[in-house]
GUKE-160320 format. One record per residue (C-alpha): residue in three letters; x, y, z; residue number from 1; chain. Coordinates in Angstrom, 2 decimals, always signed. Layout:
N
SITE type      c1      c2      c3 seq mol
SITE  Ala       X       Y       Z NUM   A
...
//
This chain:
294
SITE type      c1      c2      c3 seq mol
SITE  Met  +80.89 +100.32 +122.42   1   A
SITE  Tyr  +83.02 +102.02 +119.87   2   A
SITE  Lys  +86.46 +103.00 +121.18   3   A
SITE  Leu  +87.88 +105.17 +118.38   4   A
SITE  Ile  +86.32 +107.50 +115.80   5   A
SITE  Ala  +88.50 +108.61 +112.83   6   A
SITE  Ile  +87.19 +111.67 +111.06   7   A
SITE  Asp  +88.19 +113.39 +107.84   8   A
SITE  Leu  +88.45 +117.29 +107.81   9   A
SITE  Asp  +87.65 +118.83 +104.41  10   A
SITE  Gly  +84.13 +118.00 +103.22  11   A
SITE  Thr  +83.51 +116.17 +106.51  12   A
SITE  Met  +84.20 +117.73 +109.99  13   A
SITE  Leu  +84.84 +121.21 +108.42  14   A
SITE  Asn  +82.05 +123.11 +106.62  15   A
SITE  Ser  +82.58 +124.78 +103.32  16   A
SITE  Tyr  +84.21 +127.76 +105.13  17   A
SITE  Gly  +86.72 +125.57 +106.86  18   A
SITE  Glu  +84.98 +125.84 +110.28  19   A
SITE  Val  +84.21 +123.30 +113.03  20   A
SITE  Thr  +80.69 +124.33 +114.25  21   A
SITE  Lys  +79.74 +124.72 +117.97  22   A
SITE  Asn  +77.57 +121.68 +117.76  23   A
SITE  Thr  +80.22 +119.60 +116.27  24   A
SITE  Lys  +82.72 +120.68 +119.00  25   A
SITE  His  +80.17 +120.04 +121.71  26   A
SITE  Thr  +79.32 +116.51 +120.36  27   A
SITE  Leu  +82.98 +115.41 +120.08  28   A
SITE  Lys  +83.68 +116.79 +123.59  29   A
SITE  Lys  +80.84 +114.79 +125.04  30   A
SITE  Ile  +81.87 +111.51 +123.13  31   A
SITE  Met  +85.56 +111.85 +124.53  32   A
SITE  Glu  +84.16 +112.25 +127.98  33   A
SITE  Gln  +82.62 +108.80 +127.57  34   A
SITE  Gly  +86.07 +107.40 +126.85  35   A
SITE  Thr  +86.00 +107.13 +123.05  36   A
SITE  Gln  +89.08 +108.60 +121.25  37   A
SITE  Ile  +88.58 +111.05 +118.47  38   A
SITE  Ile  +91.22 +111.00 +115.81  39   A
SITE  Ile  +91.52 +113.39 +112.92  40   A
SITE  Ala  +92.42 +111.56 +109.66  41   A
SITE  Ser  +93.27 +114.09 +106.99  42   A
SITE  Gly  +95.21 +114.74 +103.80  43   A
SITE  Arg  +96.47 +118.09 +105.26  44   A
SITE  Pro +100.01 +118.66 +106.51  45   A
SITE  Met +100.74 +118.11 +110.21  46   A
SITE  Asp +100.81 +121.72 +111.29  47   A
SITE  Ser  +97.56 +122.52 +109.66  48   A
SITE  Ile  +95.89 +119.72 +111.58  49   A
SITE  Lys  +97.52 +120.67 +115.00  50   A
SITE  Ala  +95.32 +123.78 +115.44  51   A
SITE  Ile  +92.15 +121.89 +114.70  52   A
SITE  Ala  +92.99 +119.10 +116.96  53   A
SITE  Lys  +93.46 +121.70 +119.74  54   A
SITE  Glu  +90.26 +123.38 +118.79  55   A
SITE  Ile  +88.14 +120.21 +119.12  56   A
SITE  Gly  +90.05 +119.08 +122.32  57   A
SITE  Thr  +91.44 +115.78 +120.93  58   A
SITE  Lys  +94.70 +115.19 +122.97  59   A
SITE  Asn  +96.15 +111.87 +121.75  60   A
SITE  Tyr  +96.80 +111.22 +118.06  61   A
SITE  Phe  +96.13 +112.47 +114.53  62   A
SITE  Ile  +96.76 +111.21 +110.99  63   A
SITE  Ala  +98.20 +113.49 +108.47  64   A
SITE  Gly  +99.07 +113.41 +104.67  65   A
SITE  Asn  +96.35 +110.61 +104.01  66   A
SITE  Gly  +98.16 +108.11 +106.29  67   A
SITE  Ala +101.68 +109.15 +105.61  68   A
SITE  Leu +102.27 +109.92 +109.29  69   A
SITE  Ile +100.79 +109.64 +112.68  70   A
SITE  Tyr +101.45 +112.30 +115.25  71   A
SITE  Asp +101.36 +111.77 +119.04  72   A
SITE  Ile +100.06 +115.01 +120.47  73   A
SITE  Lys +100.97 +114.24 +124.05  74   A
SITE  Lys +104.57 +113.32 +123.30  75   A
SITE  Asp +104.87 +115.89 +120.52  76   A
SITE  Lys +106.45 +113.50 +118.14  77   A
SITE  Ile +105.72 +111.51 +114.93  78   A
SITE  Ile +105.27 +107.80 +115.72  79   A
SITE  Tyr +104.66 +106.46 +112.19  80   A
SITE  Lys +105.96 +107.73 +108.84  81   A
SITE  Lys +105.97 +106.84 +105.21  82   A
SITE  Tyr +107.50 +109.74 +103.23  83   A
SITE  Met +107.92 +109.90  +99.38  84   A
SITE  Lys +111.49 +109.75  +98.14  85   A
SITE  Lys +112.72 +113.07  +96.62  86   A
SITE  Gln +113.46 +111.38  +93.32  87   A
SITE  Lys +109.81 +110.23  +92.99  88   A
SITE  Val +108.65 +113.82  +93.73  89   A
SITE  Leu +111.04 +115.32  +91.13  90   A
SITE  Glu +109.71 +112.75  +88.49  91   A
SITE  Ile +106.15 +113.83  +89.09  92   A
SITE  Ile +107.07 +117.51  +89.07  93   A
SITE  Lys +108.79 +117.22  +85.84  94   A
SITE  Ile +105.69 +115.66  +84.09  95   A
SITE  Cys +103.46 +118.37  +85.50  96   A
SITE  Glu +105.82 +121.18  +84.46  97   A
SITE  Glu +106.18 +119.70  +81.02  98   A
SITE  Asn +102.36 +119.68  +80.56  99   A
SITE  Ser +101.75 +122.98  +82.26 100   A
SITE  Ile  +99.33 +121.57  +84.91 101   A
SITE  Asn  +98.85 +122.78  +88.43 102   A
SITE  Tyr +100.28 +120.79  +91.31 103   A
SITE  Asn +101.37 +121.16  +95.00 104   A
SITE  Val +103.84 +119.34  +97.09 105   A
SITE  Tyr +102.88 +118.59 +100.72 106   A
SITE  Thr +105.60 +118.20 +103.29 107   A
SITE  Asp +105.04 +117.38 +106.92 108   A
SITE  Lys +105.00 +121.14 +107.83 109   A
SITE  Thr +103.77 +123.03 +104.63 110   A
SITE  Ile +102.28 +123.03 +101.33 111   A
SITE  Leu +104.68 +124.10  +98.57 112   A
SITE  Ala +102.72 +125.71  +95.61 113   A
SITE  Thr +103.63 +127.40  +92.39 114   A
SITE  Ala +100.52 +129.56  +92.58 115   A
SITE  Leu  +97.52 +130.44  +94.65 116   A
SITE  Lys  +94.97 +128.18  +92.73 117   A
SITE  Tyr  +92.43 +125.59  +93.48 118   A
SITE  Asn  +92.89 +123.88  +96.95 119   A
SITE  Val  +95.69 +126.28  +97.89 120   A
SITE  Leu  +93.57 +129.18  +97.25 121   A
SITE  Tyr  +90.88 +127.68  +99.55 122   A
SITE  Tyr  +93.61 +127.22 +102.36 123   A
SITE  Tyr  +94.86 +130.75 +101.82 124   A
SITE  Lys  +91.31 +132.25 +102.09 125   A
SITE  Glu  +90.76 +130.07 +105.13 126   A
SITE  Asn  +93.97 +131.50 +106.65 127   A
SITE  Leu  +92.74 +135.04 +106.45 128   A
SITE  Lys  +90.16 +134.30 +109.22 129   A
SITE  Lys  +92.70 +132.66 +111.51 130   A
SITE  Glu  +95.17 +133.80 +114.04 131   A
SITE  Glu  +98.75 +133.23 +112.92 132   A
SITE  Lys  +99.42 +129.95 +115.00 133   A
SITE  Lys  +96.31 +128.31 +113.42 134   A
SITE  Lys  +97.04 +129.02 +109.75 135   A
SITE  Thr  +98.00 +126.34 +107.18 136   A
SITE  Ser +101.45 +126.99 +106.10 137   A
SITE  Ile +101.65 +127.88 +102.40 138   A
SITE  Asn +105.03 +128.44 +100.56 139   A
SITE  Ile +104.80 +129.88  +97.07 140   A
SITE  Val +107.84 +128.56  +94.99 141   A
SITE  Ser +108.67 +129.98  +91.53 142   A
SITE  Asp +111.05 +127.11  +90.51 143   A
SITE  Met +109.68 +124.10  +92.35 144   A
SITE  Tyr +111.99 +121.48  +90.63 145   A
SITE  Ser +115.20 +123.34  +91.54 146   A
SITE  Tyr +113.90 +124.29  +94.99 147   A
SITE  Ile +113.27 +120.54  +95.85 148   A
SITE  Lys +116.29 +119.20  +94.07 149   A
SITE  Asn +118.71 +121.55  +95.71 150   A
SITE  Gly +116.94 +121.92  +99.05 151   A
SITE  Lys +117.25 +119.95 +102.32 152   A
SITE  Glu +113.55 +119.04 +102.58 153   A
SITE  Glu +113.09 +115.31 +102.64 154   A
SITE  Lys +109.67 +114.72 +104.36 155   A
SITE  Phe +107.24 +114.64 +101.49 156   A
SITE  Leu +103.80 +113.43 +102.30 157   A
SITE  Lys +102.03 +113.58  +98.94 158   A
SITE  Ile +101.53 +115.59  +95.76 159   A
SITE  Thr  +98.26 +116.98  +94.55 160   A
SITE  Ile  +97.50 +117.64  +90.80 161   A
SITE  Cys  +94.62 +119.90  +89.96 162   A
SITE  Asp  +92.96 +121.23  +86.77 163   A
SITE  Asn  +89.51 +122.41  +85.80 164   A
SITE  Asn  +89.77 +120.68  +82.42 165   A
SITE  Lys  +88.94 +117.01  +82.67 166   A
SITE  Ala  +90.63 +115.96  +79.45 167   A
SITE  Val  +93.82 +117.61  +80.51 168   A
SITE  Phe  +93.64 +116.22  +83.95 169   A
SITE  Asn  +92.99 +112.67  +82.64 170   A
SITE  Ser  +96.02 +112.98  +80.21 171   A
SITE  Ile  +98.37 +113.86  +83.11 172   A
SITE  Leu  +97.07 +110.90  +85.15 173   A
SITE  Arg  +97.87 +108.51  +82.37 174   A
SITE  Lys +101.43 +109.85  +82.27 175   A
SITE  Val +102.04 +109.80  +86.03 176   A
SITE  Ser +100.61 +106.28  +86.40 177   A
SITE  Lys +103.63 +104.97  +84.64 178   A
SITE  Ile +105.83 +105.89  +87.55 179   A
SITE  Ser +106.50 +102.90  +89.90 180   A
SITE  Gly +106.17 +102.84  +93.64 181   A
SITE  Ile +103.37 +105.39  +94.00 182   A
SITE  Glu  +99.74 +105.34  +94.90 183   A
SITE  Ile  +97.34 +107.54  +92.82 184   A
SITE  Leu  +93.81 +108.17  +94.03 185   A
SITE  Glu  +91.30 +107.62  +91.38 186   A
SITE  Val  +89.18 +110.68  +91.75 187   A
SITE  Ser  +86.65 +111.05  +88.87 188   A
SITE  His  +84.44 +113.84  +90.27 189   A
SITE  Met  +85.10 +117.60  +90.71 190   A
SITE  Ser  +86.08 +119.08  +94.13 191   A
SITE  Arg  +83.73 +121.87  +95.09 192   A
SITE  Lys  +84.61 +124.40  +97.78 193   A
SITE  Thr  +83.45 +127.79  +98.57 194   A
SITE  Ile  +85.28 +131.06  +99.44 195   A
SITE  Met  +84.05 +134.48 +100.48 196   A
SITE  Gln  +85.00 +137.50  +98.27 197   A
SITE  Gly  +83.77 +140.37 +100.32 198   A
SITE  Thr  +80.12 +139.45 +100.84 199   A
SITE  Glu  +79.95 +137.21  +97.86 200   A
SITE  Glu  +80.36 +133.51  +97.91 201   A
SITE  Ile  +82.78 +132.17  +95.19 202   A
SITE  Pro  +82.73 +128.54  +94.26 203   A
SITE  Ile  +86.10 +126.86  +93.43 204   A
SITE  Glu  +85.72 +123.70  +91.34 205   A
SITE  Tyr  +88.36 +121.57  +89.96 206   A
SITE  Tyr  +89.39 +117.83  +89.18 207   A
SITE  Tyr  +92.28 +116.66  +91.39 208   A
SITE  Thr  +94.18 +113.60  +92.54 209   A
SITE  Glu  +96.57 +112.87  +95.25 210   A
SITE  Ile  +99.89 +110.92  +94.94 211   A
SITE  Ser +101.70 +109.34  +97.77 212   A
SITE  Leu +104.06 +106.51  +98.33 213   A
SITE  Ala +102.62 +103.05  +97.53 214   A
SITE  Asn +100.44 +101.49 +100.18 215   A
SITE  Val  +99.92 +104.72 +101.96 216   A
SITE  Asp  +96.41 +105.43 +103.08 217   A
SITE  Lys  +94.34 +106.28 +106.16 218   A
SITE  Trp  +93.26 +102.86 +107.00 219   A
SITE  Asn  +96.84 +101.45 +107.20 220   A
SITE  Ala  +97.64 +104.30 +109.59 221   A
SITE  Ile  +94.43 +103.60 +111.66 222   A
SITE  Glu  +95.29  +99.93 +111.63 223   A
SITE  Phe  +98.80 +100.66 +113.09 224   A
SITE  Leu  +97.18 +102.82 +115.70 225   A
SITE  Ile  +94.48 +100.47 +116.79 226   A
SITE  Asn  +97.00  +97.60 +117.14 227   A
SITE  Lys  +99.12  +99.81 +119.40 228   A
SITE  Leu  +96.04 +100.68 +121.51 229   A
SITE  Gln  +94.67  +97.19 +121.35 230   A
SITE  Ile  +91.46  +98.17 +119.77 231   A
SITE  Lys  +89.56  +95.81 +117.40 232   A
SITE  Lys  +88.47  +97.28 +113.97 233   A
SITE  Glu  +84.91  +96.42 +114.93 234   A
SITE  Glu  +85.24  +99.09 +117.70 235   A
SITE  Val  +86.23 +101.79 +115.20 236   A
SITE  Ile  +83.98 +104.41 +113.41 237   A
SITE  Thr  +85.34 +106.25 +110.39 238   A
SITE  Ile  +83.75 +109.23 +108.76 239   A
SITE  Gly  +84.66 +110.68 +105.28 240   A
SITE  Asp  +83.46 +111.96 +101.96 241   A
SITE  Asn  +86.13 +111.31  +99.30 242   A
SITE  Ile  +88.06 +108.52  +97.61 243   A
SITE  Asn  +91.01 +109.00 +100.10 244   A
SITE  Asp  +88.55 +107.83 +102.72 245   A
SITE  Lys  +87.47 +104.65 +100.86 246   A
SITE  Lys  +89.59 +102.10 +102.62 247   A
SITE  Met  +88.93 +103.41 +106.09 248   A
SITE  Ile  +85.22 +103.44 +105.55 249   A
SITE  Glu  +84.98  +99.91 +104.13 250   A
SITE  Asn  +87.34  +98.42 +106.79 251   A
SITE  Ala  +86.01  +99.97 +109.98 252   A
SITE  Gly  +83.26  +98.51 +112.24 253   A
SITE  Leu  +81.17 +101.34 +111.22 254   A
SITE  Gly  +81.92 +103.36 +108.15 255   A
SITE  Ile  +80.02 +106.60 +107.51 256   A
SITE  Ala  +79.84 +108.74 +104.42 257   A
SITE  Met  +78.73 +112.36 +104.19 258   A
SITE  Lys  +75.82 +113.23 +102.08 259   A
SITE  Gly  +77.16 +114.35  +98.71 260   A
SITE  Ser  +80.25 +112.08  +99.01 261   A
SITE  Thr  +81.82 +110.56  +95.81 262   A
SITE  Pro  +79.42 +107.86  +94.79 263   A
SITE  Val  +81.83 +104.97  +95.43 264   A
SITE  Ile  +82.07 +106.19  +99.08 265   A
SITE  Thr  +78.30 +106.39  +99.46 266   A
SITE  Lys  +77.87 +102.89  +97.95 267   A
SITE  Ile  +80.19 +101.11 +100.48 268   A
SITE  Ala  +79.25 +103.10 +103.73 269   A
SITE  Asn  +77.18 +101.54 +106.51 270   A
SITE  Asp  +75.47 +104.79 +107.14 271   A
SITE  Ile  +74.99 +108.21 +105.56 272   A
SITE  Ala  +75.47 +111.48 +107.47 273   A
SITE  Pro  +73.97 +114.77 +106.49 274   A
SITE  Ser  +76.41 +117.03 +104.59 275   A
SITE  Asn  +79.28 +118.97 +106.19 276   A
SITE  Asn  +77.17 +122.16 +105.89 277   A
SITE  Glu  +74.35 +120.61 +107.83 278   A
SITE  Asp  +76.34 +119.57 +110.95 279   A
SITE  Gly  +76.55 +116.09 +109.56 280   A
SITE  Val  +79.33 +114.80 +111.86 281   A
SITE  Ala  +77.46 +115.89 +114.99 282   A
SITE  Thr  +74.00 +114.67 +113.82 283   A
SITE  Ile  +75.32 +111.17 +112.77 284   A
SITE  Leu  +77.28 +110.66 +116.06 285   A
SITE  Gln  +74.39 +111.66 +118.16 286   A
SITE  Lys  +72.51 +108.79 +116.57 287   A
SITE  Tyr  +75.03 +106.43 +117.95 288   A
SITE  Tyr  +75.87 +108.16 +121.16 289   A
SITE  Lys  +72.87 +109.14 +123.28 290   A
SITE  Asn  +72.19 +112.22 +125.51 291   A
SITE  Ile  +74.87 +114.57 +123.89 292   A
SITE  Asn  +72.49 +116.73 +121.94 293   A
SITE  Phe  +73.60 +120.40 +121.86 294   A
//
């Protein structure tokens, strides 16, 4: 029997509109009633995950910032943290600013952005449908370098770099990769999301990468958690779609990729779920947990 399921959010549990479907919520509830823990493992900041954790009814832990921290829901405290140093953040910002490329800084509480573009635009549009306490915190900052250099903020989870021009994007990656002590996700495909503009569906497509402290990833966080809970890795299911899910999918007892995942994820997965717009999480879990169909 599997004792813990770690599930990514964007492109996995959430559909393209940032929603958890009724079928998915029902399925997760029934699985938790059987004694299996459901853990969200996301790249989002902590407060953005809290509302979704409450919505699906998971009451124990979640992983934020791609494994930079673990939050204990019952005790309302962080039990594991690996933050980026301010100086490293400033080094990356300097390169991005000098090359006029879009970037965002994720803290434990909020997303710091210079403009509403790419992934931040998606979160902003997602917020318009949510009540205040469920919104992802976004802070638009005109002078990011000075804001961080002179500010008191120290809890930096990661930095995302985005651009719709692959040549420009790859050029920045080469420059950032020279900085020591950081982890850069090797994302080679475009991220594709959908937002609503009135009644019209608008696609958002861009190349992106995520930068964190070296050796920070979702699987390391999961390993810390299962050691604490005395769960074997063979008793863990992980579900994801992107390169930041690679280590957790290849190390878990059962690693599941979503249909349409980045190719390297599909290649290493033990099973493939339907897409996030086809109730993929619910469908694949109903395969392994019987008598929970909606």
